[in-house]
C-alpha positions in Angstrom: -0.2 -0.2 0.2 1.2 3.5 -0.6 2.3 5.6 2.3 0.8 8.7 3.2 4.1 10.6 2.1 4.1 8.8 -1.1 0.6 9.8 -1.8 1.4 13.2 -1.2 4.3 13.3 -3.5 1.8 11.4 -6.3 -0.5 14.6 -5.9 2.4 17.0 -6.3 3.7 15.1 -9.5 0.0 15.3 -10.7 0.0 19.0 -10.4 3.1 19.2 -12.4 1.8 17.2 -14.9 -1.4 19.4 -15.1 1.0 22.6 -15.4 -1.0 23.9 -12.5 0.5 26.5 -10.1 1.2 26.5 -6.4 2.0 29.4 -4.0 5.6 29.2 -1.9 5.0 28.3 2.0 4.9 31.4 4.1 8.2 32.0 6.0 6.3 31.5 9.3 5.0 28.3 8.2 8.5 27.1 7.1 10.0 27.7 10.6 7.0 25.9 12.3 7.5 23.1 10.2 11.1 22.9 11.3 10.1 22.9 14.8 7.6 20.2 14.5 9.2 17.9 11.9 9.5 14.1 12.7 12.7 12.7 14.0 12.6 10.3 11.4 12.5 10.9 7.5 9.3 10.4 5.8 8.9 7.2 4.0 9.0 7.1 0.4 7.7 4.5 -2.5 10.5 3.1 -4.5 8.5 2.5 -7.4 7.2 6.0 -7.8 10.6 7.4 -6.7 12.0 5.8 -10.0 9.6 7.8 -12.1 10.2 11.3 -10.6 11.9 13.9 -12.4 15.5 14.8 -11.5 14.6 17.9 -9.9 12.1 16.1 -7.7 14.6 13.3 -6.5 14.4 15.0 -3.1 11.7 16.5 -0.9 11.3 20.2 -1.6 14.1 22.2 0.2 11.5 24.2 2.3 10.0 20.8 4.0 13.2 19.8 5.8 16.4 21.1 6.6 17.8 17.5 6.7 17.5 17.5 2.8 19.1 20.8 2.2 22.4 21.0 0.4 25.2 21.0 3.2 27.7 24.0 3.0 31.0 22.6 2.0 33.1 22.9 4.8 37.1 23.6 5.1 38.8 20.1 5.8 39.9 20.5 9.6 42.2 17.6 10.9 42.6 17.6 14.5 45.3 15.2 16.0 47.0 14.9 19.4 50.7 16.1 19.4 51.9 12.7 20.1 50.1 11.1 17.0 51.6 13.7 14.3 54.0 10.6 12.8 54.6 10.7 9.3 52.8 7.4 8.9 49.8 8.8 10.9 49.6 12.1 9.0 49.9 10.2 5.7 47.1 7.9 6.7 44.9 10.9 7.7 45.6 12.8 4.7 45.0 9.8 2.7 48.4 10.0 0.8 51.3 7.8 0.7 54.2 8.0 3.2 56.5 8.5 0.1 54.8 11.7 -0.8 54.9 13.0 2.7 58.7 12.1 3.3 59.5 13.9 -0.2 57.7 17.1 0.7 59.9 16.9 4.1 63.0 16.8 2.2 62.0 19.7 0.4 61.4 21.5 3.4 64.9 20.6 4.6 63.8 17.9 7.0 66.2 15.0 6.1 66.2 11.3 7.6 62.8 11.4 9.3 61.7 8.2 11.1 58.2 7.6 10.0 57.0 6.6 13.4 58.3 9.3 15.5 56.1 12.5 16.1 56.9 15.4 13.9 57.0 19.3 15.2 53.9 20.7 14.9 54.7 23.6 12.5 56.3 21.1 10.1 52.9 18.7 10.2 51.0 22.0 9.7 53.1 22.8 6.6 52.5 19.1 5.3 48.6 19.4 5.7 48.8 23.1 4.1 50.1 21.3 0.9 47.4 18.8 0.9 44.6 21.4 1.4 44.1 20.4 4.9 43.9 23.1 7.9 45.8 20.8 11.1 45.1 21.9 14.6 46.1 20.0 17.6 43.6 18.0 19.8 43.5 17.3 23.5 44.0 13.5 24.4 40.7 13.6 25.8 39.2 14.6 22.5 40.6 11.8 20.3 37.3 10.4 19.8 36.2 13.4 17.9 39.6 14.0 16.2 39.5 13.6 12.3 38.5 15.5 9.3 35.3 17.2 9.9 33.7 20.4 10.5 33.9 22.3 14.0 30.6 23.5 15.7 30.5 27.2 16.3 28.1 30.0 16.3 26.0 30.9 13.5 27.4 33.1 10.9 26.1 35.3 8.0 25.9 33.7 4.5 28.0 34.2 1.4 25.8 35.0 -1.7 27.4 34.9 -5.1 25.3 36.9 -7.7 25.6 35.3 -11.1 23.9 35.8 -14.6 24.0 36.8 -18.0 25.6 40.3 -19.1 23.7 43.5 -18.7 20.9 41.8 -16.5 21.3 44.1 -13.8 23.6 42.0 -11.2 25.6 45.2 -10.3 22.4 47.4 -10.1 20.8 45.0 -7.5 23.8 45.5 -5.4 24.0 49.1 -5.9 20.5 49.2 -4.6 21.4 47.2 -1.7 24.3 49.6 -0.7 22.8 52.8 -2.1 25.8 53.3 -4.5 26.2 53.8 -8.2 28.9 51.4 -9.3 26.9 50.2 -12.4 26.9 53.7 -13.8 30.9 54.0 -13.6 31.7 50.8 -15.0 34.0 50.7 -17.8 32.4 49.6 -21.1 29.1 49.1 -19.2 30.0 45.8 -17.8 31.4 44.4 -14.5 35.3 43.2 -15.3 36.5 42.0 -11.9 34.9 40.1 -9.0 34.3 42.1 -5.8 32.6 41.4 -2.4 31.1 43.4 0.4 28.5 43.2 3.4 25.0 44.5 3.2 21.6 43.1 4.8 23.4 40.6 6.8 24.7 38.9 3.7 28.0 38.8 2.4 27.6 39.5 -1.5 30.0 38.5 -4.1 29.5 40.1 -7.6 30.8 38.2 -10.6 31.3 39.5 -14.4 28.6 38.1 -16.8 30.7 38.7 -19.7 31.3 35.4 -21.7 35.4 35.9 -21.1 35.2 36.0 -17.3 34.1 32.3 -17.0 36.8 31.5 -14.3 35.5 34.3 -12.2 31.9 33.1 -12.5 33.3 29.5 -11.5 35.4 30.7 -8.6 32.3 32.7 -7.3 30.0 30.0 -7.1 32.6 27.8 -5.7 32.9 30.1 -2.7 29.3 30.7 -2.0 26.6 29.3 0.4 23.7 30.2 -1.7 23.9 31.4 -5.5 21.5 34.1 -6.7 20.7 33.9 -10.4 19.7 37.0 -12.0 17.5 36.8 -14.9 16.3 40.1 -16.9 12.4 39.3 -17.0 12.3 41.1 -20.3 14.8 38.8 -21.8 14.7 35.5 -20.3 17.5 33.1 -20.0 20.5 33.7 -22.2 24.1 32.3 -23.0 25.7 33.0 -19.8 22.7 32.3 -17.6 22.9 28.6 -18.9 26.8 28.7 -17.8 26.2 30.1 -14.4 23.7 27.3 -13.8 26.3 24.9 -14.7 28.7 26.7 -12.3 26.1 26.5 -9.4 25.3 23.1 -10.0 29.0 21.9 -10.0 29.4 23.7 -6.7 26.7 22.1 -5.3 25.2 25.2 -3.6 21.1 26.0 -3.1 19.9 28.6 -5.9 17.6 31.2 -5.8 16.3 33.1 -9.3 15.7 36.9 -9.2 13.7 38.1 -12.2 15.0 41.4 -12.3 13.9 44.6 -14.5 10.2 44.1 -13.7 9.7 47.7 -14.6 10.5 47.3 -18.2 7.6 47.4 -20.7 8.3 44.1 -22.0 8.9 42.4 -18.7 7.2 39.1 -18.1 8.0 36.8 -15.1 6.1 33.6 -16.6 8.3 33.5 -19.8 11.2 34.0 -17.9 10.7 31.3 -15.7 9.6 29.2 -18.6 13.1 30.1 -20.4 14.6 28.4 -17.6 13.0 25.1 -18.1 15.3 24.2 -21.1 18.3 24.2 -18.3 16.7 22.0 -15.8 15.7 24.9 -13.6 12.0 24.5 -12.4 10.6 27.3 -10.4 8.3 26.7 -7.6 5.4 28.6 -9.3 5.8 26.0 -12.3 6.0 22.8 -9.9 9.5 22.9 -9.1 11.8 23.6 -6.0 13.7 26.7 -7.1 12.5 29.7 -5.4 12.1 32.9 -7.5 11.4 36.4 -6.7 10.2 39.4 -8.7 12.0 42.6 -8.3 13.3 45.8 -10.0 16.8 47.0 -9.0 16.1 50.7 -10.5 12.9 51.3 -8.9 14.1 49.6 -5.4 11.2 47.2 -5.6 11.2 43.6 -4.2 14.7 43.9 -2.8 13.6 43.2 0.7 11.6 40.1 -0.3 14.7 38.9 -2.1 17.1 39.2 1.0 14.4 37.6 3.2 14.4 34.5 0.6 17.9 34.3 0.6 18.3 34.6 4.5 15.8 31.6 4.7 17.8 29.6 2.4 20.7 30.4 4.7 18.9 29.5 7.9 18.0 26.1 6.6 21.7 25.3 5.8 22.7 26.2 9.6 25.8 28.0 8.8 28.5 27.8 11.5 31.4 30.0 12.1 34.7 28.5 13.6 36.4 31.1 15.4 38.8 28.8 16.9 39.7 26.8 14.0 42.9 27.2 11.8 42.5 30.5 9.4 41.5 29.3 5.8 40.5 31.8 3.3 40.5 32.5 -0.8 42.0 35.5 -2.6 39.0 36.9 -5.0 41.2 39.7 -6.4 44.8 41.3 -5.8 46.1 44.4 -7.2 49.2 46.9 -6.5 48.6 50.3 -4.9 51.4 52.9 -5.0 50.5 53.9 -1.6 49.7 50.8 0.1 51.4 48.2 -2.0 50.0 44.7 -2.5 46.2 44.6 -1.7 44.3 41.5 -1.6 40.3 40.8 -1.4 40.0 38.0 0.7 37.0 35.8 1.8 37.5 34.0 5.1 35.9 30.6 5.2 36.9 29.5 8.7 39.0 30.8 11.5 39.8 34.3 12.7 42.1 36.5 10.9 43.9 39.2 12.9 46.0 42.1 12.4 49.5 41.3 12.6 49.2 37.5 11.5 51.6 36.0 9.1 49.8 34.5 6.1 50.8 32.7 2.9 48.5 33.0 -0.4 49.9 30.8 -3.1 53.5 32.0 -3.8 53.4 35.1 -1.7 53.5 35.7 2.1 53.8 38.7 4.5 52.3 40.0 7.9 48.8 41.4 7.5 49.3 45.2 8.0 45.8 46.4 7.5 42.3 44.9 7.2 39.8 47.1 5.3 36.3 46.4 5.1 34.0 47.5 2.1 32.8 50.6 4.1 36.4 52.0 4.2 37.0 51.4 8.1 40.1 49.4 9.4 39.4 46.4 11.5 41.4 44.6 14.0 40.3 41.1 12.8 38.1 39.2 10.3 35.6 36.4 11.0 34.3 33.5 8.9 32.0 34.5 6.3 33.3 38.0 5.7 35.4 39.6 2.9 38.0 42.5 3.4 40.8 44.0 1.7 44.4 43.0 3.2 47.7 44.5 2.9 51.0 43.4 3.7 51.7 40.9 1.3 55.2 41.1 -0.4 54.1 39.8 -3.8 50.8 39.6 -5.7 48.6 36.8 -5.2 46.7 35.0 -8.1 42.8 35.1 -7.7 41.8 31.6 -6.4 44.7 31.2 -4.2 44.1 29.9 -0.8 45.1 32.1 2.3 46.2 30.3 5.4 47.9 31.8 8.7 51.5 30.3 9.4 53.3 30.2 12.9 56.3 32.0 12.0 58.2 34.1 8.9 60.5 31.0 8.7 57.8 28.4 8.0 56.2 31.0 5.8 59.3 31.6 3.4 60.0 27.8 3.6 56.4 26.9 2.3 56.6 29.6 -0.6 60.2 28.6 -1.4 58.8 24.9 -1.7 56.1 26.0 -3.9 58.4 28.3 -6.2 60.8 25.4 -6.6 58.0 23.1 -7.7 56.7 25.6 -10.2 60.4 26.1 -11.8 60.6 22.4 -12.0 57.5 22.0 -14.0 58.1 25.0 -16.1 60.3 24.9 -19.1 63.5 26.8 -19.1 63.0 30.5 -19.4 65.9 31.3 -21.2 65.1 28.7 -23.8 61.4 30.1 -24.2 62.9 33.7 -24.5 65.6 32.6 -27.2 62.5 30.6 -29.1 60.5 33.8 -29.0 63.1 36.2 -30.1 64.1 34.1 -33.0 60.7 33.3 -34.1 60.0 37.1 -34.3 62.9 37.6 -36.2 62.8 35.1 -38.8 59.0 34.8 -39.4 58.7 37.3 -42.1 61.6 36.0 -43.9 60.6 32.3 -44.0 64.1 31.3 -42.9 65.0 28.3 -40.4 63.4 28.9 -36.8 60.2 30.5 -38.5 57.1 28.4 -38.6 56.3 25.5 -41.1 53.5 25.9 -43.3 51.5 23.5 -41.0 52.5 25.3 -38.1 51.2 28.4 -36.5 53.3 31.2 -35.7 54.2 32.1 -32.1 53.7 36.0 -31.5 55.6 36.9 -28.3 53.7 39.2 -26.0 54.1 40.8 -22.4 51.0 41.2 -20.6 50.2 43.5 -17.6 47.0 43.9 -15.8 45.5 45.8 -12.8 44.4 42.9 -10.9 45.1 38.9 -10.4 41.7 38.3 -11.6 41.9 40.5 -14.4 45.2 39.1 -15.4 43.8 35.6 -15.4 40.8 36.6 -17.5 43.1 38.2 -20.3 45.4 35.5 -20.5 42.8 32.8 -20.7 41.1 34.8 -23.5 44.3 35.2 -25.4 44.8 31.6 -25.5 41.2 31.2 -27.0 41.6 33.7 -29.7 40.1 32.3 -33.3 43.4 32.4 -35.0 45.1 29.2 -36.6 48.0 30.9 -38.3 49.2 33.0 -35.5 48.9 32.4 -31.8 50.1 34.6 -28.7 52.9 33.2 -26.5 52.8 35.0 -23.3 56.4 35.3 -22.2 55.5 37.6 -19.2 52.2 38.0 -17.2 52.1 40.1 -14.4 50.0 42.3 -12.1 50.9 46.1 -11.9 51.4 49.4 -14.2 53.4 49.2 -17.3 57.1 50.2 -16.7 60.4 50.8 -18.8 61.5 47.5 -17.6 58.6 45.9 -19.5 59.5 47.8 -22.3 62.9 46.5 -22.1 61.9 43.0 -21.5 59.6 43.1 -24.5 62.4 44.6 -26.6 64.7 41.7 -25.7 62.0 39.0 -26.8 60.7 40.9 -30.0 57.3 41.1 -28.3 54.3 43.5 -28.1 53.0 44.9 -24.7 49.3 44.4 -24.1 48.1 46.3 -20.6 44.5 45.6 -19.4 43.0 48.0 -17.5 46.4 49.8 -16.6 47.5 53.4 -17.4 49.8 54.1 -20.4 52.2 57.0 -19.0 54.1 59.4 -21.4 57.3 58.1 -20.1 56.6 54.5 -20.6 55.0 55.5 -23.9 58.1 57.1 -25.2 60.4 54.4 -24.2 58.2 52.1 -26.2 58.3 54.3 -29.2 62.3 54.6 -29.0 62.5 50.9 -28.5 60.1 50.1 -31.4 57.7 47.9 -29.3 54.0 48.0 -30.0 51.9 48.7 -27.0 48.1 48.2 -26.7 46.2 49.3 -23.6 42.3 49.3 -22.8 40.1 49.1 -19.9 37.6 47.0 -21.8 38.4 43.4 -22.6 37.0 42.9 -25.6 38.5 46.0 -27.3 41.9 44.8 -26.1 41.3 41.4 -27.8 40.5 43.1 -31.1 44.0 45.0 -30.6 45.5 41.7 -29.8 44.1 40.2 -33.3 45.6 43.2 -35.2 49.4 42.4 -33.3 48.9 38.8 -34.4 47.9 39.7 -38.1 50.6 42.2 -38.4 53.3 39.5 -37.3 52.4 37.2 -40.2 54.4 37.5 -43.1 53.1 39.4 -45.9 51.1 37.6 -48.4 51.8 38.1 -52.2 49.3 37.2 -54.9 50.4 37.0 -58.4 48.1 38.5 -61.2 48.6 37.9 -64.8 48.0 41.3 -66.6 48.8 39.9 -70.4 50.6 37.1 -72.5 53.0 37.8 -75.4 54.9 35.5 -77.8 58.6 36.3 -78.7 59.1 36.8 -82.3 62.8 37.5 -82.7 65.8 39.0 -80.2 68.3 41.7 -81.4 71.1 43.6 -79.5 71.0 47.3 -79.2 73.6 50.0 -77.8 72.3 51.2 -74.1 72.0 54.8 -74.1 73.0 56.8 -70.6 69.1 56.2 -69.3 69.5 52.4 -69.9 73.0 52.1 -68.1 71.5 54.4 -65.3 69.1 51.6 -64.5 71.4 48.9 -64.7 71.6 47.7 -68.2 74.8 46.4 -69.8 76.3 48.5 -72.7 74.9 45.7 -75.3 71.8 44.5 -74.0 69.8 41.6 -75.6 66.1 42.6 -76.4 63.3 40.2 -76.6 60.9 41.5 -79.4 57.4 40.1 -79.2 53.7 40.5 -79.9 51.1 40.8 -77.3 48.5 38.3 -77.6 46.3 39.0 -74.6 45.8 41.8 -72.0 48.9 44.1 -72.0 52.6 44.1 -71.2 53.3 46.6 -68.3 56.7 48.3 -67.3 56.1 47.7 -63.3 55.6 43.9 -64.0 57.5 41.1 -63.6 58.2 38.7 -66.9 57.6 34.9 -66.8 59.2 33.1 -69.6 57.7 29.9 -70.3 59.0 27.4 -72.9 57.7 23.9 -73.5 55.0 24.5 -70.8 57.6 25.1 -68.1 59.0 28.2 -66.5 62.6 29.1 -67.6 63.3 32.4 -66.0 61.3 35.3 -64.2 62.6 38.8 -63.7 61.4 42.2 -63.3 61.0 44.4 -66.5 63.9 46.9 -66.7 62.6 48.6 -69.9 59.6 48.2 -72.2 59.8 50.0 -75.6 57.2 50.4 -78.4 59.7 51.2 -81.4 62.2 53.6 -79.6 60.1 55.1 -77.0 59.9 54.1 -73.3 56.3 53.1 -72.6 54.4 52.1 -69.6 51.9 49.6 -71.2 51.4 47.8 -74.7 48.3 46.4 -75.4 46.8 43.4 -77.2 47.8 43.3 -80.9 51.1 45.5 -80.6 54.7 44.8 -80.7 57.0 45.6 -78.2 60.6 45.2 -76.9 61.5 44.1 -73.3 64.9 44.4 -71.5 65.0 42.4 -68.4 66.9 43.4 -65.0 70.1 41.2 -64.6 70.7 41.3 -68.2 69.2 38.0 -69.1 69.9 36.9 -72.7 68.1 33.4 -73.0 65.2 34.5 -75.5 64.1 32.2 -77.9 61.9 32.6 -80.6 58.3 31.2 -79.9 58.7 31.5 -76.1 55.6 32.3 -74.3 56.0 35.5 -71.9 53.4 36.2 -68.9 53.3 39.6 -67.8 52.6 39.3 -63.9 51.8 41.9 -61.1 52.3 40.9 -57.5 50.1 42.5 -55.0 50.2 42.2 -51.4 47.0 41.2 -49.5 46.0 41.6 -46.0 46.9 38.1 -44.1 43.9 36.3 -42.4 44.5 34.7 -39.2 42.3 31.8 -40.1 
């Protein structure tokens, strides 16, 4: 017999099949259901479950927090001090002892007994390199030690806002914090990832343009709840589908915001229907994806949107871990003349304090300042919050994991190990630069070292960007340019302004300079002009990519196309005495003249002549002199006779030879 729960599910499926709509359960009812939910999950009908659509594979998220997707926790390993041996640590990290010993050797720890306990700082470095935060556990807490999440106080949720370009993501954030960032965005689009707090939520703004896919993926991976913005007058678009894929890959719950409801053509129902092709079924259409309608411009529906997001976060029961090892992620990083390296960091666990020694990727330093989005300094930063840090010695990459180290010595050790690994994996830099320089100098000549006909020409470029996220986007976009005959070879990619040192580097490599969202100062411009280095700078990424295509096209050898303008037949040859004008052109004193009659087209004085004999070309040279009777002419038309003297003083004319007049033209080279 079918259980009551199965009958309820069957009725829900029938409503979906008939296309009927039902309204969302009020928030007060949701909280009441959470309080009175049974200790055991409701029974289900296996036969019915097999026929359920994928989006109904679980109970609707508002029925029980037990079925809600759990937030991804930072891996935390708590072990007693006397159990920190190589063997025990390798088992806990799920790696081989050989791998742990190899890393210890890189850290300068030789001849370590796998059975003896390691120093905690060394063990912590080993754990960091395997993506795990290690902490000490008391002997009495051994039963609870291991990989898992620590219980703490509730924290505010992190919400990433994703969607198609120009669907109003930044406008929504402007409305929440009463700012006008969207109006000041270069090119009218967001081109970098940003984070701020408003309304009890930490917001992550991601670009919607197709070129910023990695930024959207990073934003979705770091979020607790994803807000998918869809313009009600346009429906789901290309980047909407990509954002949905990123959200599903991250395994986080999704809320859909139907923006621009103030537009004349706005239709919320059609917008919801447009999402069906991507497997997103709104609650109003019988699915389990919450949707809300709003207008960022009119400031309507924002409160309801925030309440819906907070309700989703409340079901997740997000917990902060203030005493856990610090773990965060770099969202963006750039360089300021006044403050040095600045990194925007989202903290996932622990408490970051001013003065902590941190490592992010291959950069380390002591936290000098912690600046919130309100422009005020802080002494510490908690989990679920984002802030801008200063004090790092080098610019980290967007996406680098940030951890706190016990001392400067250990921080330097960890960075040195990572740098050595990068140098070992990368090819020799001098060989790359020599190859780039040789290719640049010999490609136009077609000599050894240039590309074969079946090879793409590698054009060396130096790339500078204002931020690490922007650098990642432009380098990735350059690698995917639709060009088969020429490809960019990035010999240097760095964050920071363009300098004279960059010009010198580009000159040595024979490279062009590409600057994304950086200022080209008059001093650097003059240095590039003197060095003959081409520089392209723009704050709009797709404009910069168009200029990059021109750089690739200009690097390709010029393509010559032969056009036959006329055909003639040699009748006889004769020798003349060259006058001063002919001698001045390079003719001998007694040049041989080929006398011929034009059969088709015309013979031209600015053309080349190809002599054909028996169907084969026997000679080709430029015309030195073209005469009709005794006068120099520029061309001779069909039916007329003329005399031709070739450059180099060729004397091999034979009666009956076929002579072709050929004009070579240089055409623009295609990258395809």
